[in-house]
N, C-alpha and C positions, 0 to 999 in steps of 0.2 A: 475199116477205120476211115475216118475222113481223109481224103487224099491218100488212101492206103498204098497206092503205087509210088508215092513220093516220100514216104517215111516208114521206118522200121521200128515198131514198138516192142520187139521181142525182149528188150532189156527192161521192160516194165515188170519188175519183180522185186521181192525183198531179198536181201543178200543171203538170208538163211536158206532160201530155196536152192541157191547155187552151192553153198557150202555143204548142205546135206547131200545134194546130188553128187558132188565131188567125193564126199565121204563114202557114199554107197558104191561109187565107182571103184574106189580104192579097196573096199572090202569085198568086191566081187558080187554085190547084191543089187547093182543098179538095174539089171534086167529082170529081176523077180517081179511077178505080176501082183498088183495091188488094186484095191478099190477105195476110192474116196467119194464121200457124199457131200453135197452142198445143201444146207438147210438153214433155217433161221428160227429164232426162239420166241419172238413176239411180233405182233402186227404194230405198225407205226400208229401213234396217236391213240393207242388203246382200242383200235378198230377191230372189226370182226373178220377181216380178210385182207389179202394183199394181191397185187397184180404182178405176174412174172414178166420181166422185160430185160432186154440186153442180150438175148441169145444170138441174134444175128451178128453182133460185133464179136462175140466169143468165137463163132464159126470163122469169121474173117481172120481173127488172130491165129487160130489153130492152123488154118490153111496157109498162112504166110510166115509162121514163126521160123526164124533162122538166125544164125549169128555170123556177121560179116567180119572182115579182117580187123576193123576198128574195135568191134565188140571183143574179139579174142585178145587183142592187144591190151584193152582196158582190164580184162580179167587177169591177164598175166601181170600187169602192173601192180595188182593188189597183193601179189605174193602169197596167195592162199591156195592156189589150185595146181594139181599135178599136171605135168606136160601131156601125159597120155589122155587125160580128161579134156584138156583144151583142144587136142587134136581131134578127139571124138566130136566136139561141138562144131567143128568146121563143116561137117557134112550133116549137121543135125536136122531132122524133121520129126514132128510128133507122129508116132505110129500106134497110138492107143485108140480106145473106143470111148465115146461119150453118148449117154442117153439123157434125155431131159424132157420136162413138160414142154408142150408146144408153147411158143412165146404168146403171151396174152392170157395164159391160164390163170384163173383165180386159184390162189394157193393159201396154205395155212401153216402155222408153226409146226416144227419138229419132223416134217416129212421131207424126204430127199427129192428136191426139185431138179437136181442135176447130179449125175453120177459119172465119174471117170474111172474106167478100168483100163489100166495101162501098166507099162513097166514103172518101177518105183521112180526112176529118173524122170520119165515123161510126166508122170502124175504130179511130181513135186514141183517142177519148175513153172507150171501153168497156173498155180494157185492164185497169185495176186491179180492177174488180169481177169480171171473168171469172177473173183469176188468183187473187184472194182466195178465191172460192168453190171453185175446183178444187183449189188448194193445200191449203186447210184440210180440206174434206170427203174428198178422195181420200186424204189422209194418215191421217185417223182411220179411214176405211173399210178401208184396207189393214192398219192395225194391228189392227183388230177381227178381220179374217179370219185373221190370224196367231194371235191368241189363241184363236179358235174352233177352229182346227186343233189347237192344243196341248191344249185341253180334252177332246179325244177323245169328243165327244158329250155332255159335261156342259154344262149351261146356263151362260150368262154374262149378268150384268146390268151395265149402265152405272151406276156410282156417282159419276161424275166432276164433276158440276156445280160443286161448291164449290171445285174445283181448276182449273176452266177459266179462260181468260184474260179472259172477260167473259160477259155473259148470252147474247149471240148465239152465242159459241163453245160454250157449254154446250148450247144448244138445237139448233143445227145439228150439233154434234158428236154428240149423241145420235142424230140422224137418220142421220148417216154411219155410226155404230157399228152401228145396226140394219141398214143396207144391207150392212155387212160380215159380219153373221151373229149379232151380239149379240141376245139374246132379249127383253130388256126394258130399261127405264131407270127410274131414280129421279127423273128430271127431269120434273116434272108439266107444265111448259109444253110440252115436246116431246111428251108423251103426248097432250095436248089438240090441239096444232097438227098433228101428223102421225099420230095414231091409233096410236102405239106402245104396247104393253102397259107398264104401270107396275108397279113392285115396290118394296118397302121393308120394313124391320123396325123396330127401335127404336134409340135412341141410348144411349150410356153415361149421359147426363144423366138419362134416365128411371130407370135403376137407382139412380143416386146421389141422386136427389131423395128417395126414400123411405128410411125408417129402416133397412130391411134388404132384402137382395136378394130373399128369398122373397116379401115383401109386394109388391115391385115387379113380380115375375113374376105373382103372383096378380091384381093389378090389371090388368095387360096382357091376361092370358088371359081375364078376365071381359069386358073391353072388345072383344076381337077373338077370340072362341072358334073361329071357322072359319079364322083366319089367324094363329095364334099361332106366331111365330118369336122365340125368346128369345136375347138377346145374353149369352153366358155367360162372357166374359173380363174383366168389370169388376174383379173382385177376384182370384179364383183359379179357373181353369177346372175342374180336376179335384177340388179339395177343396171348392169352394163353388158355382160357377156351374152345373155340370152336375148335381150332386145336387139343387140347388134346382129346376132345370128338370124333372127327373124327378119330384120331389115335386109340383110344380105340375101336371104331366100327370096324375098319379094322383089327387090330392086335389081339383083344380078342374075339369079338362077331362073326365076319364073319367066323373064323375058326371053331366056334362051330355051325355054321349054323343058327346063330341068327342075328337079326337086332337091331340097336339102335332105341329104341321106341321114344325118345324125348329128347329135351334139354329145360332147364328152365332159363328164364331171370327174375331176381328179383331186378334189379336196372338200373339206367341210362335212356336214351331216348329210350323207348320201341319201338316206331314207327321206328326210325332210325336203331336201333340195329337189330330189327327183320328182316328188309329188307336185311341188310348185312348178317345176319346169314342164311337166306333162300337161298341167292345166293351162299354162301360158301358150304352149305349142298348139294345143287343141283349139284354144280360143282364136289363135291366129290362122287356123285352117291347116295347120301342119300336123295332121293326125297320123300321117305316115312317117314322120320323122322319128328315128329311134334315139333312145337315150343309152349311152354307154358310160359305165362307171369303172374307175380304176382307183388306186391308192391303197396299198397294203391290205389287199383282200385275201381272205381264206374261206374255208367252208363255213366257219362259224360266223364271220361278218356277213357273208353272202346270205346265209340263212336268216340272220337277224334283220338285215335290210328288207328282205322279202316278207318276213313275218310282220314287219311294221307297215306293210303296204307300199314299200318302195316301188317306183315305176321304172325299173331298170329292164332294158331289153337285152343287154349284153354286158359281160364283165371282162375287163382286161386285168389279168392277174400276173403279178411279177414276182417279187422276192420270196413271198411265202409259198409259192409253187416251186420255183426253180431250185430253191434251197431246202424245201420241205421244212420251213423254219421252226414249226412247233415241235417237230421230232426228227431231227436231221440225220439220224443214224439208223440204217436198216438192220444191220447186224447179222447178215448171213455169214456162215462159217464153213470151213472146208476141213472135214475130219476123216481120218482113215477108218474104214469099216471092215476090211478084210485083207488078208495076205495069202497069196497062193504059193505053195512050195511043193514041187514034185507031184503035181496033180491034186494036192490036198489044199482046200481053202479053209483057212482058220479065221473066224470072225474076231473082230477087235472091238472093244468097248472102252470108252473114256468114262472114268468115275470121278465124282466130285462130291464135296460136302454140300454143294448147291445142287439139289435134286434136278433142277431144270437144265443143268449142264451135263447130265449123264446122257450119253449118245445111244442111238439105236444101232446095234451091231449087225455085221454081216451083209451079204448081198441080199437084196430084197426087191419086191415089187410094190407099187402103190396103185390102189384102185379107188376110183370115185364111185360111191354107191348112190343109186337113184331109186326113189320110190316109184310107184306106178303112175304118178302124176308128172314125173320127170324132174322132181326137185332133188337136189343133192343133199342127202341126209347125213352122210359121213364119208370119211376116207378110211381105207383099210390097208395096213401093211401086212404082207405075207413073206414067207421065205421065197427066194428067187425061183425055185423050181415047183412051187405049189400050184395046183390048179384050183380055181374057185368055181363052184357050181351053185348057181342061184335058181336052178329049176326046182329046188326044194329048200326048205328053211336052212340057212347057213349060220352055224354057231360062230360067234366071235367073242373076243375078250375086250372089255372096256378097261384099259390099264389103270384108270382111276378108281374103278369099282370091280376088281377082278373076281370077287366072290359071287357076282350075279351071273346067272345063265342068260345070255342074250342071243337073239337070233335076228337075222335079216330075213324077212318074208316078203314075197311078191316084189322083189327088187331086181334091178339090173346093175351091172358093173362095167366100168370103162377103165382100162389100164392107162395110167397117166403118162408115165415115161415112154418116150418113143426113141428109136435109134436116130442119132444125129451124125455121129462120126464113127467110121469103121476104118481101122488101120490108117488113121490120120486123114481120111478122105470123107467129104461130106456125102451122106447118103439120104438125108432127109428131104423134105419138100420145102422149097423156098416159098415164103409167103410175102406178098407185098404188104406195105404198112396198113393200107386200108382193110385188108383181110384180117390182120392181127387186131386192129382197132374194133372191127365189127364182131370178132370173136369175144372180146371183152364185153362189149355191149350186150351180146346175145346171152352170155352166161349170167350177167347181172340182172337181166330182165326176165329170164325164164328159169334158170337153175338155182340161183342163190336166194335164200330166204330173206325176206324183208328184215327179219329180226337180226340177221348177221350184218345188215347194212346200217344199223343204228349208229350214231356217233357216240352216244352214251350207253354204257353197259350193254354192248351187243351180245347176242347169243354166241357162245363158243362152239365152233364147228368140231364135231367129234373126230378124233383120230384113233381108230380101233386097230386091233391086231388079231391075226389068225391065232388059234390056240397053239399051233406049232411054233409060230414066231414068238409069241409071248413066253412060251416055255424055254426057248433058246435064251432069250434075254434074262429071264429069272435065274436060269441055271448059271449063266455067266456072272451074274451079280452075287449069287450065293457061294460060288466056288472061287471067287476072286482071291480070297485069302490063300487058297491052296495053289492057284496057278494064275499069276498076274496077267498072263497073255490069253487066257480063256481057252475054251475047247477047240476042237477041229471037226470039220465035216468034209466029206468027199464031194468033189464037183461032179 
């Protein structure tokens, strides 16, 4: 976490996590081993995919979770918890296992992206932090990837800190946006903490402070001759702002042997104005001067501006990125999938009148299936101990059309979940942020179908099941009336 050595966020939890843990402790069930899955039910904005982000902060939390004297005193003041339970918390550390997709993996609804296998107590009290990190960062990373696609190779910078929901949301949001493909951030804390390139220009207040616009531009150019980007819409873009920017370039920068790096538009009809600005800059011999646009942009406005021939070289995106304004809830959930007692593991399934809320039970594996061209054609859920063999046609079940005989042929498979935590200790491979970002870019460019990346009516990625796994789930559904807790299988 940011300044993780100076603050303890172990108390970032819902009260029910601690009351349940205390109840299990009283019942003698706290150390029974269970499995919880994290998954989500739909992609934001009706999209065809999402980007997994936030794993690094989950690992940091797991490695540092503990309860100090003040935490224990607060719990005691609530009058809810047994003394023996509070004594246990004094020496607490997480001792379970976590498996997860590598951070930056392109992911799809209903598949377990992170799995916790631990004591009931351990698994219960980490729920909120896991969901908070995944829900926030995956949402922003996914939004960023959509905006990067809309920009058609033009750079995007995160300008969102002042519209974020708090300081952490701004900083971790910048991290997530960078994972999703945004090239830089205006948030200095994120630049320092995560080594993200930082960028920024000037505010309207700079222009308004001085007696006239030209003086303001001259002062800025003299202060930053190598990085002069002038905000030209404070008064009038075409009649005042741009003429004064051109004058500044010729009268201040050129005598210094410098060039005007860019001008920024922050209001008005960005498509129309950018075309006019480009023409005026070119006529003035400033063909190398870039045009940056900001002002409530998202993937749809970016796409529209470019479709209209807008001459924008770079976009500064704020509130609609950092808050994922058009669909601000990611919706990942944390559901129990299996309970182990005396060496026997019993799957658990949540039923609902809403079909989409029925869970996938038991311990499982998730594979990504690739055709011979290297394109991801589906994901596959199997029982945890199943072996998949793609050297010959592999029969699978499409849960939406189970009556059809389906086979993967000439395909390869990659298991998606990887060990992250074992007995509370990190065992994975730490990735720097650029590696995670490049992983996202590589998948979107080489593995993911263009049809899945459409903004409107994208192709839905298939999530199939092995015959054995599908049979387990159907048996639990059909026998639910007889045994609410489902069947059991040996580990």
